[in-house]
C-alpha positions as CSV (number, residue, x, y, z in Angstrom):
1,M,0.1,0.2,-0.2
2,T,1.5,3.3,-0.4
3,P,1.3,6.0,1.6
4,R,-1.2,8.0,-0.4
5,Q,-3.5,5.0,0.0
6,F,-3.1,4.5,3.3
7,R,-3.6,8.5,4.0
8,R,-7.0,7.9,1.7
9,N,-7.6,5.0,4.4
10,A,-6.9,6.5,7.5
11,V,-8.6,10.1,5.8
12,T,-12.3,7.7,5.3
13,F,-12.6,6.4,9.0
14,W,-11.9,10.4,10.1
15,L,-14.6,11.2,7.6
16,E,-16.5,8.9,6.2
17,A,-16.7,6.8,9.5
18,P,-19.4,8.9,11.7
19,F,-21.5,9.8,8.2
20,V,-22.2,5.8,7.5
21,M,-22.9,5.4,11.6
22,S,-25.1,8.4,11.6
23,L,-27.4,7.1,8.8
24,R,-27.5,3.7,10.1
25,L,-28.2,5.0,14.0
26,Q,-31.0,7.3,11.3
27,Q,-32.1,4.0,9.9
28,M,-32.4,2.0,13.4
29,Q,-34.8,4.6,14.6
30,I,-37.2,4.7,11.5
31,A,-37.3,0.1,11.6
32,A,-38.1,1.0,15.7
33,L,-40.7,3.2,14.3
34,T,-42.2,1.4,11.3
35,G,-40.7,-2.2,11.8
36,K,-40.3,-3.2,8.0
37,A,-38.1,-6.6,7.4
38,Q,-35.9,-4.6,5.2
39,D,-34.3,-2.5,8.0
40,A,-34.0,-5.8,10.0
41,A,-31.7,-7.0,7.4
42,E,-29.3,-3.7,7.2
43,L,-29.0,-4.5,10.6
44,Q,-27.6,-8.4,10.1
45,R,-26.0,-6.7,7.5
46,M,-23.5,-4.4,9.3
47,V,-22.8,-7.0,12.0
48,V,-21.8,-9.6,9.6
49,E,-19.8,-6.5,7.4
50,K,-17.3,-6.2,10.2
51,L,-17.1,-9.6,11.3
52,A,-15.7,-10.3,7.6
53,A,-14.0,-7.3,7.7
54,T,-11.7,-8.2,11.0
55,A,-11.4,-11.4,9.6
56,E,-9.8,-9.6,6.3
57,S,-8.0,-8.1,8.3
58,A,-6.6,-10.4,10.2
59,V,-6.0,-12.5,7.4
60,A,-4.0,-9.5,6.0
61,V,-2.2,-8.4,9.1
62,N,-1.1,-12.5,9.8
63,M,0.7,-12.1,6.2
64,A,2.2,-9.0,6.4
65,L,3.7,-10.2,9.3
66,S,5.1,-13.1,7.6
67,K,6.1,-11.2,4.9
68,A,8.1,-9.1,7.2
69,A,9.6,-12.1,9.7
70,L,10.8,-13.7,5.9
71,D,12.0,-10.5,4.5
72,T,14.0,-9.5,8.0
73,T,15.6,-12.7,7.8
74,I,16.5,-12.7,4.3
75,N,17.5,-9.4,4.7
76,V,20.3,-9.8,8.0
77,M,21.4,-13.1,6.7
78,M,22.5,-10.7,4.1
79,G,24.2,-8.4,5.7
80,G,21.6,-5.7,6.3
81,R,19.9,-4.3,9.2
82,P,16.0,-4.6,9.8
83,S,13.5,-1.9,9.3
84,A,10.7,-1.5,11.8
85,T,9.4,1.4,10.4
86,K,8.8,-0.2,7.0
87,T,7.7,-3.4,9.1
88,R,5.2,-1.4,10.9
89,D,3.6,0.7,7.9
90,A,2.8,-2.2,5.9
91,V,1.4,-4.4,9.0
92,V,-0.7,-1.1,9.3
93,A,-1.5,-0.7,6.1
94,A,-3.1,-4.3,6.1
95,A,-5.4,-3.9,9.1
96,V,-6.6,-0.5,7.8
97,K,-7.3,-1.5,4.2
98,P,-10.8,-4.0,4.8
99,F,-12.4,-1.6,6.9
100,G,-11.6,1.4,5.1
101,K,-13.0,-0.2,1.9
102,R,-15.8,-0.8,3.4
103,V,-16.6,2.4,4.8
104,R,-16.4,3.5,1.3
105,A,-18.9,1.3,-0.1
106,N,-20.8,1.7,3.0
107,S,-21.1,5.2,2.1
108,R,-21.5,5.5,-1.2
109,R,-24.9,2.8,-0.6
110,L,-26.6,4.2,2.6
111,A,-25.8,8.3,1.0
112,N,-27.7,7.0,-2.2
113,K,-30.1,5.1,-0.6
114,K,-33.9,6.5,-0.8
């Protein structure tokens, strides 16, 4: 992930996550008043998305850590020095990417929902 992509995901959390939360809270209030089945489906989707994003993030973090360990081992064996900054950036980017992708998609979908 490039620094630009990482900043985009960070800004997504900062700006769009509260927007998505407020839209969903509004929908929950309407669902409490009307009791429509589609509102229950949206609430279920919200929970399932979180679980899927968490699982995807966990796998991505483990892959980034494994790659960093292998890269560090090879680097040290060749006489180099390990780079904690590069490893940290790769792991954080891997953890944030799945959540940023879903927040952006939800923001678009919920904003266009009538």
